[in-house]
C-alpha positions as CSV (number, residue, x, y, z in Angstrom):
1,X,5.5,-11.8,-27.7
2,X,6.8,-10.8,-24.2
3,X,7.6,-7.2,-23.5
4,X,10.4,-6.0,-21.4
5,X,9.7,-3.3,-18.9
6,X,12.0,-1.1,-20.7
7,X,9.6,-1.2,-23.6
8,X,6.7,0.2,-21.9
9,X,5.3,-2.4,-19.6
10,X,4.9,-1.2,-15.9
11,X,5.5,-3.3,-12.9
12,X,3.8,-3.2,-9.6
13,X,3.0,0.2,-7.9
14,X,5.8,1.4,-5.4
15,X,5.1,3.2,-2.3
16,X,6.3,6.3,-4.0
17,X,4.0,6.1,-6.9
18,X,1.1,5.3,-4.6
19,X,1.8,8.4,-2.5
20,X,2.2,10.8,-5.7
21,X,-1.5,9.4,-6.9
22,X,-2.7,10.6,-3.4
23,X,-4.0,7.0,-2.6
24,X,-3.8,5.3,1.0
25,X,-3.1,1.7,2.1
26,X,-5.9,0.1,3.9
27,X,-4.3,-2.8,5.7
28,X,-6.3,-5.5,7.9
29,X,-5.3,-8.7,9.7
30,X,-7.2,-11.7,8.6
31,X,-6.9,-13.4,12.1
32,X,-8.2,-10.6,14.4
33,X,-9.6,-8.3,11.9
34,X,-7.8,-5.3,13.2
35,X,-7.6,-2.5,10.4
36,X,-5.6,0.7,9.8
37,X,-5.2,3.0,7.0
38,X,-1.7,4.0,6.2
39,X,-0.2,7.0,4.4
40,X,2.1,5.8,1.7
41,X,4.1,8.9,2.1
42,X,5.3,8.0,5.5
43,X,5.7,4.3,4.6
44,X,8.0,5.4,1.6
45,X,10.1,7.7,3.9
46,X,10.4,4.6,6.3
47,X,11.0,1.9,3.6
48,X,11.9,3.6,0.5
49,X,9.9,5.2,-2.5
50,X,11.0,2.6,-4.9
51,X,9.9,-0.3,-2.8
52,X,6.9,-2.2,-4.7
53,X,3.6,-2.2,-2.7
54,X,3.4,-6.0,-2.6
55,X,6.9,-6.5,-1.4
56,X,6.1,-3.9,1.4
57,X,2.9,-5.8,2.3
58,X,4.8,-9.1,2.6
59,X,6.7,-7.5,5.5
60,X,3.7,-6.6,7.6
61,X,2.5,-8.0,10.7
62,X,-0.4,-7.1,12.9
63,X,0.2,-4.5,15.7
64,X,-2.7,-6.2,17.7
65,X,-2.2,-9.9,17.4
66,X,1.3,-10.1,15.9
67,X,-0.2,-12.3,12.8
68,X,1.5,-12.0,9.5
69,X,-1.8,-13.1,7.8
70,X,-2.4,-9.5,6.4
71,X,-4.3,-8.3,3.4
72,X,-4.5,-4.9,1.9
73,X,-6.0,-2.6,-0.8
74,X,-4.9,0.4,-2.3
75,X,-7.7,3.0,-2.1
76,X,-8.5,6.4,-2.8
77,X,-7.2,8.9,-0.2
78,X,-10.5,10.6,-0.3
79,X,-14.1,9.8,-1.4
80,X,-15.3,13.1,-2.2
81,X,-17.5,13.2,0.8
82,X,-18.5,16.2,3.1
83,X,-15.9,15.0,5.6
84,X,-13.0,14.9,3.2
85,X,-12.3,18.6,3.3
């Protein structure tokens, strides 16, 4: 039996929920390999906190080569290493 979201099933992460979880968005171009880590709080301010992360990613293009062949991961904002203070 399929459940509705109203019944407790969650949808994709949003920019706002990703920011609240203190995560980051690691984005890279599959064509030129340019990579950048983005703050989801800044992206939520720009695009809206309720925007699902996959919908946000579909809008991206590479700032180096202009390609729209982009991929991303949601990653920890900190690895707990000495440089993370």
